[in-house]
C-alpha positions as CSV (number, residue, x, y, z in Angstrom):
1,M,0.5,0.0,0.0
2,Y,1.0,3.8,-1.2
3,P,0.8,6.2,1.5
4,A,-2.7,8.5,0.7
5,E,-0.6,11.9,0.6
6,I,2.2,10.3,-2.5
7,V,-1.3,8.7,-4.3
8,R,-3.6,11.8,-3.8
9,P,-2.4,14.0,-7.1
10,M,-2.4,10.5,-9.4
11,K,-5.9,9.9,-8.4
12,E,-7.0,13.4,-9.0
13,E,-5.7,13.6,-12.1
14,L,-9.1,11.3,-13.0
15,T,-11.0,12.6,-10.6
16,T,-10.9,16.0,-11.5
17,I,-12.1,15.7,-14.7
18,G,-15.2,13.2,-14.1
19,F,-13.4,9.8,-13.3
20,E,-15.3,8.6,-10.0
21,E,-13.1,6.1,-7.7
22,L,-14.1,2.6,-7.1
23,L,-13.2,1.8,-3.5
24,S,-14.6,-1.6,-3.1
25,S,-16.0,-5.0,-5.0
26,D,-19.3,-3.8,-4.6
27,A,-18.8,-0.8,-6.4
28,V,-17.1,-2.3,-9.5
29,E,-20.1,-4.7,-9.4
30,T,-22.4,-1.9,-9.4
31,A,-20.6,0.6,-11.9
32,L,-20.5,-2.2,-14.2
33,S,-24.1,-2.8,-13.8
34,K,-24.7,0.5,-15.2
35,P,-26.1,0.4,-18.7
36,G,-24.1,2.0,-21.6
37,T,-20.4,2.3,-21.5
38,A,-18.3,2.5,-19.2
39,L,-14.0,3.1,-19.4
40,I,-12.0,2.1,-15.9
41,V,-8.9,3.1,-15.9
42,V,-6.6,1.1,-13.0
43,N,-4.2,3.8,-12.1
44,S,-0.5,3.4,-10.9
45,V,2.5,4.7,-9.4
46,C,4.8,3.9,-12.2
47,G,6.5,5.8,-14.8
48,C,4.7,4.6,-18.1
49,A,0.7,5.6,-16.1
50,A,2.3,9.6,-15.4
51,A,3.9,9.6,-18.6
52,N,1.6,8.0,-21.5
53,A,-1.4,6.3,-19.2
54,R,-3.4,9.0,-17.3
55,P,-2.2,11.7,-20.3
56,A,-3.9,9.6,-22.8
57,V,-6.8,8.8,-20.9
58,R,-7.2,12.9,-20.8
59,M,-6.6,13.6,-24.4
60,S,-9.5,10.7,-25.0
61,M,-11.9,12.7,-23.3
62,N,-11.3,15.5,-26.2
63,N,-13.0,12.5,-28.6
64,P,-16.9,13.6,-29.7
65,K,-18.1,10.2,-28.3
66,T,-16.8,9.2,-24.8
67,P,-18.5,6.6,-22.7
68,D,-21.1,7.1,-20.8
69,H,-19.4,6.1,-17.3
70,L,-15.6,6.9,-16.0
71,F,-14.4,5.0,-13.2
72,T,-10.8,4.4,-11.8
73,V,-9.3,1.8,-9.3
74,F,-5.7,2.4,-7.7
75,A,-2.9,-0.6,-8.1
76,G,-1.5,-1.1,-4.8
77,V,-4.0,1.1,-2.9
78,D,-7.8,0.0,-3.5
79,R,-7.3,-3.8,-3.3
80,D,-10.5,-5.3,-3.4
81,A,-11.6,-2.8,-6.0
82,T,-8.7,-2.9,-7.8
83,D,-9.0,-7.3,-7.8
84,A,-13.2,-6.9,-8.6
85,A,-12.1,-4.7,-11.7
86,R,-9.6,-7.1,-13.0
87,A,-11.5,-10.2,-12.7
88,K,-13.9,-8.8,-14.5
89,M,-11.2,-8.2,-17.8
90,L,-10.3,-11.6,-17.8
91,P,-8.9,-13.1,-19.8
92,F,-6.3,-10.8,-20.0
93,P,-3.7,-10.6,-17.3
94,P,-3.7,-8.4,-14.6
95,S,-1.8,-5.4,-15.4
96,S,-1.2,-2.0,-14.5
97,P,-2.0,0.8,-15.5
98,S,-4.4,-0.6,-17.8
99,L,-7.4,0.6,-19.5
100,A,-10.8,-1.2,-20.2
101,L,-14.1,-0.2,-21.9
102,F,-17.1,-2.1,-20.8
103,K,-20.4,-2.1,-22.6
104,D,-23.6,-3.3,-20.8
105,G,-21.3,-4.9,-18.5
106,E,-19.1,-6.4,-21.4
107,L,-15.7,-6.4,-21.8
108,V,-15.3,-4.5,-25.3
109,H,-11.9,-3.3,-25.7
110,M,-8.4,-3.6,-23.6
111,I,-5.3,-1.7,-23.5
112,E,-2.7,-3.7,-21.2
113,R,0.4,-2.2,-19.5
114,H,2.8,-3.8,-22.4
115,H,0.3,-1.6,-25.3
116,I,1.6,1.4,-22.9
117,E,4.7,1.1,-22.1
118,G,7.2,2.7,-24.7
119,R,3.7,4.2,-26.7
120,T,3.1,8.1,-27.2
121,A,0.3,9.4,-25.1
122,D,-1.2,10.7,-28.3
123,L,-1.0,7.1,-29.7
124,I,-2.8,5.8,-26.5
125,A,-5.6,8.3,-27.2
126,E,-5.7,7.8,-30.3
127,N,-6.7,4.0,-29.9
128,L,-9.2,4.7,-26.9
129,A,-10.6,7.4,-29.1
130,G,-10.8,4.7,-31.8
131,A,-12.8,2.4,-29.3
132,F,-15.3,5.4,-28.1
133,D,-16.1,5.9,-32.0
134,E,-16.9,1.4,-32.3
135,F,-18.7,1.3,-29.0
136,C,-19.9,4.5,-27.4
137,D,-23.4,6.3,-28.7
């Protein structure tokens, strides 16, 4: 577990743009039971989350189509919520950061850590925007 004062700014990069923190497994279940599309960001303290994942997510929110619901869990901090979210992302192995798009509770698009590392935030944002165009109304 990381101290709250260390992760707060990393969490706020997403919560200040409308992402809801999911802090329990029940919260994940409730979030993914909502109709429509939902993006879950598995946030992390790693450098690729700071340099690539969070900036890409912020950029992707400028796309004309975006998910109906925006959620985030924090790996290494919100253990129960992260485990529950990752269970919904199967068959993909746990990775953080990662970005998962759901439609009516079903996983429809996944960006794993190995798709984030070494790629620019612009490229990741384009990938997300393409998924939003395909799956979001």
